[in-house]
N, CA, C and O atoms as a GROMACS GRO file, in nm:
protein
  568
    1MET      N    1   6.796   2.928  15.777
    1MET     CA    2   6.788   3.057  15.712
    1MET      C    3   6.652   3.079  15.644
    1MET      O    4   6.609   3.193  15.626
    2LEU      N    5   6.586   2.970  15.608
    2LEU     CA    6   6.456   2.982  15.542
    2LEU      C    7   6.341   2.952  15.635
    2LEU      O    8   6.226   2.941  15.591
    3LYS      N    9   6.368   2.938  15.763
    3LYS     CA   10   6.265   2.900  15.859
    3LYS      C   11   6.143   2.991  15.848
    3LYS      O   12   6.152   3.113  15.863
    4GLY      N   13   6.028   2.927  15.820
    4GLY     CA   14   5.903   3.001  15.811
    4GLY      C   15   5.878   3.073  15.680
    4GLY      O   16   5.769   3.128  15.662
    5LYS      N   17   5.975   3.077  15.589
    5LYS     CA   18   5.955   3.142  15.459
    5LYS      C   19   5.865   3.055  15.372
    5LYS      O   20   5.879   2.933  15.370
    6LYS      N   21   5.773   3.118  15.302
    6LYS     CA   22   5.679   3.045  15.215
    6LYS      C   23   5.730   3.054  15.072
    6LYS      O   24   5.736   3.162  15.013
    7ILE      N   25   5.767   2.938  15.016
    7ILE     CA   26   5.827   2.930  14.883
    7ILE      C   27   5.742   2.839  14.793
    7ILE      O   28   5.706   2.728  14.832
    8LEU      N   29   5.709   2.888  14.674
    8LEU     CA   30   5.638   2.809  14.575
    8LEU      C   31   5.740   2.741  14.483
    8LEU      O   32   5.832   2.806  14.434
    9VAL      N   33   5.723   2.611  14.461
    9VAL     CA   34   5.806   2.539  14.365
    9VAL      C   35   5.714   2.488  14.256
    9VAL      O   36   5.640   2.391  14.276
   10ALA      N   37   5.717   2.553  14.140
   10ALA     CA   38   5.640   2.509  14.024
   10ALA      C   39   5.721   2.401  13.953
   10ALA      O   40   5.842   2.416  13.934
   11GLY      N   41   5.655   2.294  13.915
   11GLY     CA   42   5.726   2.182  13.854
   11GLY      C   43   5.783   2.089  13.960
   11GLY      O   44   5.885   2.024  13.937
   12ALA      N   45   5.718   2.083  14.076
   12ALA     CA   46   5.766   2.000  14.186
   12ALA      C   47   5.756   1.851  14.156
   12ALA      O   48   5.810   1.769  14.231
   13GLY      N   49   5.690   1.814  14.048
   13GLY     CA   50   5.681   1.674  14.008
   13GLY      C   51   5.800   1.628  13.927
   13GLY      O   52   5.812   1.509  13.896
   14GLY      N   53   5.888   1.719  13.892
   14GLY     CA   54   6.008   1.682  13.817
   14GLY      C   55   6.122   1.647  13.911
   14GLY      O   56   6.110   1.662  14.033
   15LEU      N   57   6.230   1.600  13.855
   15LEU     CA   58   6.345   1.562  13.936
   15LEU      C   59   6.406   1.683  14.008
   15LEU      O   60   6.435   1.676  14.127
   16LEU      N   61   6.424   1.792  13.936
   16LEU     CA   62   6.480   1.912  13.997
   16LEU      C   63   6.384   1.971  14.100
   16LEU      O   64   6.426   2.005  14.211
   17GLY      N   65   6.257   1.983  14.065
   17GLY     CA   66   6.158   2.043  14.155
   17GLY      C   67   6.139   1.964  14.282
   17GLY      O   68   6.126   2.022  14.390
   18SER      N   69   6.136   1.831  14.272
   18SER     CA   70   6.117   1.748  14.393
   18SER      C   71   6.240   1.754  14.482
   18SER      O   72   6.228   1.756  14.605
   19THR      N   73   6.358   1.756  14.422
   19THR     CA   74   6.482   1.766  14.500
   19THR      C   75   6.491   1.901  14.570
   19THR      O   76   6.528   1.909  14.687
   20LEU      N   77   6.457   2.006  14.497
   20LEU     CA   78   6.459   2.140  14.556
   20LEU      C   79   6.358   2.151  14.670
   20LEU      O   80   6.387   2.210  14.774
   21SER      N   81   6.240   2.094  14.652
   21SER     CA   82   6.137   2.097  14.756
   21SER      C   83   6.188   2.033  14.885
   21SER      O   84   6.167   2.087  14.994
   22ALA      N   85   6.255   1.919  14.874
   22ALA     CA   86   6.311   1.851  14.991
   22ALA      C   87   6.418   1.937  15.058
   22ALA      O   88   6.424   1.944  15.180
   23ALA      N   89   6.501   2.003  14.978
   23ALA     CA   90   6.607   2.088  15.034
   23ALA      C   91   6.548   2.210  15.105
   23ALA      O   92   6.597   2.250  15.211
   24LEU      N   93   6.443   2.268  15.048
   24LEU     CA   94   6.378   2.383  15.112
   24LEU      C   95   6.316   2.343  15.245
   24LEU      O   96   6.327   2.416  15.344
   25LEU      N   97   6.250   2.227  15.248
   25LEU     CA   98   6.191   2.177  15.373
   25LEU      C   99   6.299   2.152  15.478
   25LEU      O  100   6.279   2.182  15.595
   26ALA      N  101   6.412   2.099  15.436
   26ALA     CA  102   6.522   2.071  15.528
   26ALA      C  103   6.575   2.199  15.592
   26ALA      O  104   6.631   2.196  15.701
   27GLN      N  105   6.557   2.312  15.522
   27GLN     CA  106   6.602   2.441  15.576
   27GLN      C  107   6.490   2.515  15.648
   27GLN      O  108   6.507   2.632  15.685
   28GLY      N  109   6.377   2.450  15.668
   28GLY     CA  110   6.270   2.509  15.749
   28GLY      C  111   6.166   2.589  15.674
   28GLY      O  112   6.083   2.655  15.736
   29ALA      N  113   6.170   2.586  15.542
   29ALA     CA  114   6.072   2.661  15.463
   29ALA      C  115   5.936   2.590  15.464
   29ALA      O  116   5.927   2.469  15.485
   30LYS      N  117   5.832   2.669  15.441
   30LYS     CA  118   5.699   2.616  15.414
   30LYS      C  119   5.689   2.615  15.262
   30LYS      O  120   5.703   2.719  15.197
   31VAL      N  121   5.665   2.497  15.205
   31VAL     CA  122   5.677   2.482  15.060
   31VAL      C  123   5.542   2.454  14.996
   31VAL      O  124   5.472   2.362  15.035
   32LEU      N  125   5.508   2.535  14.897
   32LEU     CA  126   5.391   2.511  14.815
   32LEU      C  127   5.442   2.439  14.692
   32LEU      O  128   5.510   2.499  14.608
   33VAL      N  129   5.411   2.311  14.681
   33VAL     CA  130   5.456   2.232  14.567
   33VAL      C  131   5.344   2.232  14.464
   33VAL      O  132   5.228   2.207  14.497
   34ALA      N  133   5.380   2.258  14.340
   34ALA     CA  134   5.278   2.269  14.235
   34ALA      C  135   5.324   2.198  14.110
   34ALA      O  136   5.441   2.202  14.072
   35ASP      N  137   5.229   2.131  14.045
   35ASP     CA  138   5.258   2.064  13.920
   35ASP      C  139   5.125   2.036  13.851
   35ASP      O  140   5.020   2.036  13.914
   36ILE      N  141   5.130   2.012  13.722
   36ILE     CA  142   5.009   1.979  13.647
   36ILE      C  143   4.970   1.833  13.671
   36ILE      O  144   4.853   1.797  13.655
   37ASN      N  145   5.067   1.749  13.710
   37ASN     CA  146   5.043   1.606  13.728
   37ASN      C  147   5.061   1.572  13.877
   37ASN      O  148   5.171   1.538  13.921
   38LEU      N  149   4.952   1.581  13.954
   38LEU     CA  150   4.960   1.557  14.099
   38LEU      C  151   5.006   1.415  14.135
   38LEU      O  152   5.089   1.402  14.225
   39PRO      N  153   4.956   1.309  14.070
   39PRO     CA  154   5.003   1.175  14.107
   39PRO      C  155   5.155   1.160  14.090
   39PRO      O  156   5.222   1.104  14.177
   40LEU      N  157   5.209   1.209  13.979
   40LEU     CA  158   5.353   1.201  13.958
   40LEU      C  159   5.427   1.287  14.061
   40LEU      O  160   5.529   1.244  14.116
   41MET      N  161   5.376   1.406  14.088
   41MET     CA  162   5.440   1.493  14.187
   41MET      C  163   5.444   1.424  14.323
   41MET      O  164   5.547   1.423  14.390
   42ASN      N  165   5.331   1.366  14.364
   42ASN     CA  166   5.326   1.298  14.494
   42ASN      C  167   5.426   1.182  14.500
   42ASN      O  168   5.492   1.162  14.601
   43GLU      N  169   5.437   1.108  14.391
   43GLU     CA  170   5.532   0.997  14.385
   43GLU      C  171   5.676   1.047  14.397
   43GLU      O  172   5.755   0.991  14.474
   44ARG      N  173   5.709   1.150  14.322
   44ARG     CA  174   5.846   1.204  14.325
   44ARG      C  175   5.879   1.263  14.463
   44ARG      O  176   5.990   1.245  14.512
   45LEU      N  177   5.783   1.331  14.525
   45LEU     CA  178   5.807   1.389  14.657
   45LEU      C  179   5.829   1.278  14.760
   45LEU      O  180   5.915   1.291  14.848
   46GLU      N  181   5.753   1.170  14.750
   46GLU     CA  182   5.774   1.057  14.842
   46GLU      C  183   5.910   0.993  14.820
   46GLU      O  184   5.975   0.950  14.915
   47GLN      N  185   5.955   0.988  14.694
   47GLN     CA  186   6.089   0.935  14.666
   47GLN      C  187   6.198   1.020  14.732
   47GLN      O  188   6.306   0.972  14.763
   48GLN      N  189   6.166   1.148  14.752
   48GLN     CA  190   6.259   1.240  14.819
   48GLN      C  191   6.246   1.233  14.971
   48GLN      O  192   6.316   1.304  15.043
   49GLY      N  193   6.157   1.146  15.019
   49GLY     CA  194   6.139   1.131  15.163
   49GLY      C  195   6.041   1.229  15.225
   49GLY      O  196   6.038   1.246  15.347
   50ILE      N  197   5.960   1.294  15.142
   50ILE     CA  198   5.862   1.391  15.192
   50ILE      C  199   5.731   1.318  15.219
   50ILE      O  200   5.668   1.264  15.128
   51ASP      N  201   5.691   1.318  15.344
   51ASP     CA  202   5.568   1.253  15.388
   51ASP      C  203   5.448   1.324  15.324
   51ASP      O  204   5.443   1.447  15.323
   52PRO      N  205   5.351   1.248  15.272
   52PRO     CA  206   5.232   1.310  15.210
   52PRO      C  207   5.154   1.401  15.306
   52PRO      O  208   5.080   1.488  15.262
   53ARG      N  209   5.170   1.380  15.436
   53ARG     CA  210   5.098   1.461  15.535
   53ARG      C  211   5.187   1.567  15.601
   53ARG      O  212   5.150   1.622  15.704
   54HIS      N  213   5.303   1.594  15.542
   54HIS     CA  214   5.397   1.691  15.600
   54HIS      C  215   5.326   1.824  15.624
   54HIS      O  216   5.264   1.879  15.533
   55ALA      N  217   5.335   1.876  15.745
   55ALA     CA  218   5.263   1.997  15.784
   55ALA      C  219   5.309   2.122  15.708
   55ALA      O  220   5.232   2.217  15.696
   56ASP      N  221   5.432   2.123  15.659
   56ASP     CA  222   5.484   2.242  15.591
   56ASP      C  223   5.478   2.231  15.439
   56ASP      O  224   5.545   2.307  15.369
   57VAL      N  225   5.398   2.138  15.389
   57VAL     CA  226   5.383   2.120  15.244
   57VAL      C  227   5.237   2.142  15.206
   57VAL      O  228   5.146   2.082  15.262
   58THR      N  229   5.217   2.230  15.109
   58THR     CA  230   5.086   2.252  15.049
   58THR      C  231   5.095   2.209  14.904
   58THR      O  232   5.182   2.257  14.831
   59ARG      N  233   5.007   2.120  14.862
   59ARG     CA  234   5.010   2.066  14.726
   59ARG      C  235   4.906   2.137  14.639
   59ARG      O  236   4.791   2.152  14.679
   60LEU      N  237   4.950   2.181  14.521
   60LEU     CA  238   4.863   2.256  14.430
   60LEU      C  239   4.872   2.201  14.290
   60LEU      O  240   4.977   2.153  14.247
   61THR      N  241   4.761   2.208  14.218
   61THR     CA  242   4.763   2.179  14.075
   61THR      C  243   4.789   2.310  14.004
   61THR      O  244   4.725   2.411  14.033
   62LEU      N  245   4.884   2.309  13.911
   62LEU     CA  246   4.918   2.431  13.839
   62LEU      C  247   4.955   2.397  13.696
   62LEU      O  248   5.044   2.315  13.670
   63ASP      N  249   4.886   2.461  13.602
   63ASP     CA  250   4.916   2.447  13.459
   63ASP      C  251   4.981   2.577  13.414
   63ASP      O  252   4.914   2.679  13.397
   64LEU      N  253   5.112   2.573  13.393
   64LEU     CA  254   5.185   2.694  13.355
   64LEU      C  255   5.156   2.739  13.212
   64LEU      O  256   5.201   2.845  13.171
   65ASN      N  257   5.082   2.660  13.137
   65ASN     CA  258   5.040   2.703  13.003
   65ASN      C  259   4.915   2.789  13.010
   65ASN      O  260   4.876   2.847  12.908
   66ASP      N  261   4.853   2.800  13.124
   66ASP     CA  262   4.730   2.878  13.142
   66ASP      C  263   4.763   3.005  13.222
   66ASP      O  264   4.767   3.003  13.345
   67VAL      N  265   4.788   3.113  13.150
   67VAL     CA  266   4.830   3.238  13.212
   67VAL      C  267   4.729   3.286  13.316
   67VAL      O  268   4.768   3.334  13.423
   68ALA      N  269   4.601   3.274  13.288
   68ALA     CA  270   4.498   3.319  13.383
   68ALA      C  271   4.506   3.244  13.515
   68ALA      O  272   4.492   3.303  13.622
   69SER      N  273   4.530   3.112  13.508
   69SER     CA  274   4.538   3.036  13.633
   69SER      C  275   4.665   3.069  13.710
   69SER      O  276   4.664   3.068  13.833
   70VAL      N  277   4.774   3.097  13.641
   70VAL     CA  278   4.898   3.138  13.708
   70VAL      C  279   4.877   3.272  13.777
   70VAL      O  280   4.914   3.289  13.893
   71ASP      N  281   4.818   3.366  13.705
   71ASP     CA  282   4.790   3.497  13.765
   71ASP      C  283   4.698   3.485  13.885
   71ASP      O  284   4.720   3.550  13.987
   72ALA      N  285   4.595   3.401  13.875
   72ALA     CA  286   4.502   3.382  13.986
   72ALA      C  287   4.573   3.322  14.107
   72ALA      O  288   4.547   3.362  14.221
   73LEU      N  289   4.660   3.226  14.084
   73LEU     CA  290   4.735   3.166  14.194
   73LEU      C  291   4.818   3.271  14.266
   73LEU      O  292   4.812   3.281  14.389
   74PHE      N  293   4.895   3.349  14.192
   74PHE     CA  294   4.980   3.449  14.255
   74PHE      C  295   4.898   3.559  14.322
   74PHE      O  296   4.941   3.615  14.424
   75ALA      N  297   4.784   3.591  14.267
   75ALA     CA  298   4.697   3.692  14.331
   75ALA      C  299   4.644   3.641  14.465
   75ALA      O  300   4.616   3.720  14.555
   76SER      N  301   4.630   3.509  14.479
   76SER     CA  302   4.577   3.452  14.603
   76SER      C  303   4.685   3.429  14.708
   76SER      O  304   4.653   3.395  14.822
   77LEU      N  305   4.810   3.445  14.672
   77LEU     CA  306   4.921   3.417  14.763
   77LEU      C  307   4.989   3.547  14.806
   77LEU      O  308   5.100   3.576  14.762
   78ASP      N  309   4.923   3.624  14.891
   78ASP     CA  310   4.979   3.754  14.928
   78ASP      C  311   5.095   3.743  15.028
   78ASP      O  312   5.164   3.842  15.051
   79ASP      N  313   5.117   3.627  15.086
   79ASP     CA  314   5.225   3.612  15.182
   79ASP      C  315   5.340   3.526  15.131
   79ASP      O  316   5.416   3.470  15.210
   80LEU      N  317   5.352   3.514  15.000
   80LEU     CA  318   5.456   3.433  14.939
   80LEU      C  319   5.590   3.506  14.948
   80LEU      O  320   5.598   3.625  14.917
   81ASP      N  321   5.694   3.436  14.992
   81ASP     CA  322   5.827   3.496  15.004
   81ASP      C  323   5.916   3.472  14.883
   81ASP      O  324   6.012   3.546  14.861
   82GLY      N  325   5.886   3.369  14.804
   82GLY     CA  326   5.967   3.340  14.687
   82GLY      C  327   5.902   3.234  14.601
   82GLY      O  328   5.812   3.163  14.645
   83ALA      N  329   5.949   3.224  14.478
   83ALA     CA  330   5.897   3.125  14.384
   83ALA      C  331   6.009   3.079  14.294
   83ALA      O  332   6.095   3.157  14.253
   84VAL      N  333   6.007   2.949  14.262
   84VAL     CA  334   6.106   2.891  14.173
   84VAL      C  335   6.031   2.811  14.067
   84VAL      O  336   5.945   2.728  14.099
   85ASN      N  337   6.063   2.835  13.942
   85ASN     CA  338   6.003   2.760  13.833
   85ASN      C  339   6.100   2.652  13.788
   85ASN      O  340   6.202   2.680  13.727
   86CYS      N  341   6.067   2.527  13.821
   86CYS     CA  342   6.149   2.412  13.781
   86CYS      C  343   6.083   2.335  13.668
   86CYS      O  344   6.116   2.219  13.644
   87SER      N  345   5.991   2.398  13.599
   87SER     CA  346   5.917   2.328  13.495
   87SER      C  347   5.957   2.376  13.356
   87SER      O  348   6.023   2.478  13.338
   88TYR      N  349   5.916   2.298  13.262
   88TYR     CA  350   5.927   2.336  13.122
   88TYR      C  351   5.791   2.305  13.062
   88TYR      O  352   5.768   2.192  13.017
   89PRO      N  353   5.701   2.403  13.059
   89PRO     CA  354   5.563   2.376  13.015
   89PRO      C  355   5.556   2.319  12.874
   89PRO      O  356   5.634   2.355  12.786
   90ARG      N  357   5.462   2.231  12.856
   90ARG     CA  358   5.440   2.169  12.725
   90ARG      C  359   5.359   2.264  12.637
   90ARG      O  360   5.239   2.245  12.617
   91ASN      N  361   5.426   2.366  12.586
   91ASN     CA  362   5.361   2.459  12.495
   91ASN      C  363   5.399   2.421  12.351
   91ASN      O  364   5.455   2.314  12.328
   92LYS      N  365   5.368   2.507  12.257
   92LYS     CA  366   5.393   2.472  12.118
   92LYS      C  367   5.542   2.456  12.085
   92LYS      O  368   5.576   2.399  11.981
   93ARG      N  369   5.630   2.504  12.171
   93ARG     CA  370   5.773   2.490  12.150
   93ARG      C  371   5.833   2.371  12.227
   93ARG      O  372   5.954   2.349  12.223
   94TYR      N  373   5.749   2.294  12.297
   94TYR     CA  374   5.799   2.182  12.377
   94TYR      C  375   5.876   2.083  12.290
   94TYR      O  376   5.831   2.045  12.182
   95GLY      N  377   5.990   2.042  12.338
   95GLY     CA  378   6.072   1.945  12.266
   95GLY      C  379   6.168   2.007  12.167
   95GLY      O  380   6.248   1.937  12.105
   96ALA      N  381   6.160   2.140  12.150
   96ALA     CA  382   6.252   2.207  12.057
   96ALA      C  383   6.394   2.203  12.114
   96ALA      O  384   6.413   2.195  12.236
   97ARG      N  385   6.490   2.210  12.028
   97ARG     CA  386   6.629   2.217  12.073
   97ARG      C  387   6.646   2.342  12.159
   97ARG      O  388   6.586   2.446  12.130
   98PHE      N  389   6.726   2.331  12.262
   98PHE     CA  390   6.744   2.441  12.356
   98PHE      C  391   6.780   2.572  12.285
   98PHE      O  392   6.728   2.678  12.319
   99GLU      N  393   6.867   2.563  12.187
   99GLU     CA  394   6.913   2.684  12.116
   99GLU      C  395   6.801   2.754  12.039
   99GLU      O  396   6.811   2.873  12.010
  100SER      N  397   6.695   2.680  12.006
  100SER     CA  398   6.589   2.739  11.925
  100SER      C  399   6.470   2.788  12.007
  100SER      O  400   6.375   2.843  11.951
  101VAL      N  401   6.472   2.769  12.140
  101VAL     CA  402   6.364   2.819  12.224
  101VAL      C  403   6.389   2.966  12.253
  101VAL      O  404   6.496   3.003  12.301
  102THR      N  405   6.290   3.048  12.223
  102THR     CA  406   6.306   3.192  12.243
  102THR      C  407   6.284   3.229  12.389
  102THR      O  408   6.216   3.158  12.464
  103LEU      N  409   6.342   3.340  12.429
  103LEU     CA  410   6.323   3.391  12.563
  103LEU      C  411   6.175   3.421  12.587
  103LEU      O  412   6.124   3.399  12.696
  104GLU      N  413   6.108   3.471  12.485
  104GLU     CA  414   5.964   3.500  12.497
  104GLU      C  415   5.886   3.374  12.533
  104GLU      O  416   5.795   3.379  12.616
  105ALA      N  417   5.920   3.262  12.470
  105ALA     CA  418   5.849   3.137  12.499
  105ALA      C  419   5.871   3.093  12.642
  105ALA      O  420   5.779   3.040  12.705
  106LEU      N  421   5.990   3.114  12.696
  106LEU     CA  422   6.019   3.077  12.834
  106LEU      C  423   5.953   3.171  12.934
  106LEU      O  424   5.912   3.128  13.041
  107LEU      N  425   5.944   3.299  12.900
  107LEU     CA  426   5.894   3.398  12.994
  107LEU      C  427   5.746   3.429  12.984
  107LEU      O  428   5.693   3.502  13.067
  108THR      N  429   5.678   3.376  12.884
  108THR     CA  430   5.538   3.409  12.865
  108THR      C  431   5.458   3.395  12.993
  108THR      O  432   5.386   3.487  13.030
  109VAL      N  433   5.470   3.284  13.061
  109VAL     CA  434   5.396   3.262  13.185
  109VAL      C  435   5.481   3.292  13.306
  109VAL      O  436   5.431   3.351  13.403
  110THR      N  437   5.607   3.256  13.304
  110THR     CA  438   5.688   3.266  13.425
  110THR      C  439   5.719   3.409  13.465
  110THR      O  440   5.755   3.432  13.580
  111ALA      N  441   5.705   3.505  13.376
  111ALA     CA  442   5.732   3.644  13.412
  111ALA      C  443   5.613   3.710  13.480
  111ALA      O  444   5.630   3.815  13.543
  112SER      N  445   5.494   3.655  13.469
  112SER     CA  446   5.376   3.723  13.522
  112SER      C  447   5.379   3.749  13.672
  112SER      O  448   5.325   3.852  13.714
  113PRO      N  449   5.439   3.663  13.756
  113PRO     CA  450   5.440   3.693  13.899
  113PRO      C  451   5.549   3.788  13.943
  113PRO      O  452   5.550   3.828  14.059
  114ILE      N  453   5.640   3.826  13.857
  114ILE     CA  454   5.754   3.907  13.899
  114ILE      C  455   5.713   4.038  13.966
  114ILE      O  456   5.770   4.071  14.070
  115PRO      N  457   5.617   4.115  13.912
  115PRO     CA  458   5.581   4.240  13.981
  115PRO      C  459   5.531   4.218  14.124
  115PRO      O  460   5.566   4.296  14.213
  116ALA      N  461   5.451   4.115  14.147
  116ALA     CA  462   5.399   4.089  14.282
  116ALA      C  463   5.511   4.049  14.376
  116ALA      O  464   5.515   4.095  14.490
  117LEU      N  465   5.601   3.964  14.331
  117LEU     CA  466   5.713   3.922  14.415
  117LEU      C  467   5.808   4.038  14.441
  117LEU      O  468   5.866   4.048  14.549
  118ALA      N  469   5.823   4.126  14.344
  118ALA     CA  470   5.916   4.238  14.358
  118ALA      C  471   5.875   4.332  14.471
  118ALA      O  472   5.961   4.399  14.529
  119GLU      N  473   5.748   4.339  14.502
  119GLU     CA  474   5.703   4.426  14.610
  119GLU      C  475   5.762   4.382  14.744
  119GLU      O  476   5.781   4.466  14.832
  120ARG      N  477   5.791   4.253  14.761
  120ARG     CA  478   5.843   4.200  14.887
  120ARG      C  479   5.986   4.152  14.875
  120ARG      O  480   6.042   4.100  14.972
  121SER      N  481   6.047   4.167  14.759
  121SER     CA  482   6.177   4.106  14.733
  121SER      C  483   6.269   4.204  14.664
  121SER      O  484   6.234   4.321  14.643
  122THR      N  485   6.386   4.156  14.630
  122THR     CA  486   6.483   4.233  14.555
  122THR      C  487   6.486   4.178  14.413
  122THR      O  488   6.510   4.060  14.393
  123VAL      N  489   6.462   4.264  14.315
  123VAL     CA  490   6.470   4.223  14.175
  123VAL      C  491   6.608   4.260  14.125
  123VAL      O  492   6.645   4.377  14.127
  124VAL      N  493   6.682   4.161  14.081
  124VAL     CA  494   6.820   4.183  14.038
  124VAL      C  495   6.827   4.166  13.887
  124VAL      O  496   6.794   4.059  13.836
  125PRO      N  497   6.869   4.270  13.814
  125PRO     CA  498   6.880   4.256  13.669
  125PRO      C  499   6.980   4.146  13.634
  125PRO      O  500   7.083   4.131  13.700
  126GLY      N  501   6.948   4.072  13.531
  126GLY     CA  502   7.037   3.967  13.484
  126GLY      C  503   7.138   4.023  13.386
  126GLY      O  504   7.150   4.145  13.374
  127PRO      N  505   7.211   3.936  13.316
  127PRO     CA  506   7.315   3.981  13.225
  127PRO      C  507   7.262   4.057  13.104
  127PRO      O  508   7.338   4.124  13.034
  128SER      N  509   7.133   4.046  13.078
  128SER     CA  510   7.076   4.125  12.969
  128SER      C  511   6.945   4.186  13.020
  128SER      O  512   6.889   4.135  13.117
  129PRO      N  513   6.895   4.292  12.957
  129PRO     CA  514   6.774   4.358  13.005
  129PRO      C  515   6.651   4.266  13.010
  129PRO      O  516   6.556   4.294  13.082
  130SER      N  517   6.653   4.158  12.933
  130SER     CA  518   6.536   4.069  12.929
  130SER      C  519   6.542   3.959  13.034
  130SER      O  520   6.452   3.876  13.040
  131ARG      N  521   6.647   3.957  13.116
  131ARG     CA  522   6.659   3.853  13.219
  131ARG      C  523   6.664   3.917  13.356
  131ARG      O  524   6.739   4.012  13.378
  132VAL      N  525   6.585   3.868  13.448
  132VAL     CA  526   6.587   3.917  13.585
  132VAL      C  527   6.583   3.799  13.680
  132VAL      O  528   6.539   3.689  13.645
  133SER      N  529   6.629   3.823  13.801
  133SER     CA  530   6.618   3.725  13.908
  133SER      C  531   6.544   3.792  14.022
  133SER      O  532   6.571   3.908  14.052
  134VAL      N  533   6.454   3.722  14.085
  134VAL     CA  534   6.382   3.775  14.200
  134VAL      C  535   6.438   3.703  14.322
  134VAL      O  536   6.427   3.581  14.334
  135LEU      N  537   6.497   3.780  14.411
  135LEU     CA  538   6.556   3.722  14.530
  135LEU      C  539   6.471   3.757  14.650
  135LEU      O  540   6.431   3.872  14.666
  136PRO      N  541   6.441   3.659  14.736
  136PRO     CA  542   6.368   3.692  14.859
  136PRO      C  543   6.447   3.795  14.939
  136PRO      O  544   6.569   3.806  14.924
  137SER      N  545   6.378   3.870  15.023
  137SER     CA  546   6.445   3.972  15.100
  137SER      C  547   6.552   3.914  15.191
  137SER      O  548   6.645   3.985  15.229
  138THR      N  549   6.542   3.787  15.226
  138THR     CA  550   6.646   3.718  15.301
  138THR      C  551   6.719   3.628  15.204
  138THR      O  552   6.659   3.539  15.144
  139ARG      N  553   6.848   3.652  15.187
  139ARG     CA  554   6.924   3.569  15.095
  139ARG      C  555   6.952   3.433  15.157
  139ARG      O  556   6.969   3.422  15.278
  140PHE      N  557   6.957   3.331  15.073
  140PHE     CA  558   6.979   3.195  15.123
  140PHE      C  559   7.053   3.114  15.020
  140PHE      O  560   7.061   3.152  14.904
  141SER      N  561   7.106   3.002  15.065
  141SER     CA  562   7.171   2.910  14.972
  141SER      C  563   7.128   2.768  15.008
  141SER      O  564   7.095   2.739  15.123
  142LEU      N  565   7.128   2.683  14.909
  142LEU     CA  566   7.091   2.542  14.930
  142LEU      C  567   7.216   2.456  14.924
  142LEU      O  568   7.209   2.335  14.939
   0.00000   0.00000   0.00000
């Protein structure tokens, strides 16, 4: 169902991001794996059985605390079909109890690509006006 779809996984060096990357590849997606720590990301992806030379994997360095670099990345990816943020950036709220992290802190960087993705996708309002989901034009499940 995802054959040929180009999906960005931010935080691909984490347990969730590396597992998701492997699942996307198994469904035929072309995966852009991104993380601030490339050595750790490469190690985790190999643990998931992803060959470092896999033809459908593009490895990127991405610091989600740097809004300008996130915007530049999305501006350069005009053929992106979807994006998943599996990271928790180390910003000034890092390590705070889940209940005390504000929605603004979570969305500061991760909301910036939504308008670009919405041009090619379906934006679905979440349970409150401040939450949205961006779904690729082709629905899929893992």
